[in-house]
C-alpha positions in Angstrom: 89.6 102.8 102.3 90.1 101.7 98.7 92.1 98.7 97.8 93.4 98.3 94.3 91.7 95.4 92.5 88.6 95.3 94.8 85.5 96.7 93.2 82.1 97.3 94.6 80.9 93.7 94.0 84.0 92.0 95.5 83.9 94.3 98.5 80.2 93.4 99.1 81.0 89.7 98.9 83.8 90.1 101.5 81.6 92.1 103.8 78.9 89.4 103.5 81.3 86.6 104.2 82.6 88.4 107.4 79.0 89.0 108.6 78.1 85.3 108.0 81.1 84.3 110.1 80.0 86.6 112.9 76.5 85.2 112.8 77.7 81.6 112.9 79.9 82.4 116.0 76.9 84.0 117.7 74.8 80.9 117.1 77.5 78.7 118.6 77.9 80.9 121.7 74.2 80.8 122.8 74.3 78.3 125.7 77.2 78.8 128.0 78.0 78.6 131.6 80.1 81.4 132.9 82.8 80.3 135.3 85.3 83.0 134.6 85.8 86.4 133.2 87.3 84.9 130.0 84.1 82.9 129.5 82.0 86.1 129.7 84.3 87.8 127.3 84.1 84.9 124.8 80.3 85.1 124.9 80.2 88.9 124.5 83.0 89.5 122.0 81.1 88.5 118.8 78.3 90.9 119.6 80.7 93.9 119.8 83.1 93.0 117.1 83.3 95.5 114.3 80.8 98.0 116.0 81.6 101.6 115.6 78.9 102.9 117.9 78.7 102.4 121.6 76.9 99.2 122.6 75.4 98.1 125.8 74.7 94.6 127.1 73.3 93.5 130.4 74.1 90.0 131.8 72.1 88.9 134.8 74.3 86.5 136.7 73.5 84.4 139.8 
């Protein structure tokens, strides 16, 4: 998708900024206790966000 006024360099900068944001959220979501379905979703969501291919994750819960 082309956006008027966004060249290759600016597009690369925006993609890098979004990726940096995703990585920061992943770092902050490492240690969690899961006491609800919502907590599990909040932990997993950043790992799946923006993926175009099928992803698989296994959570071993006690």
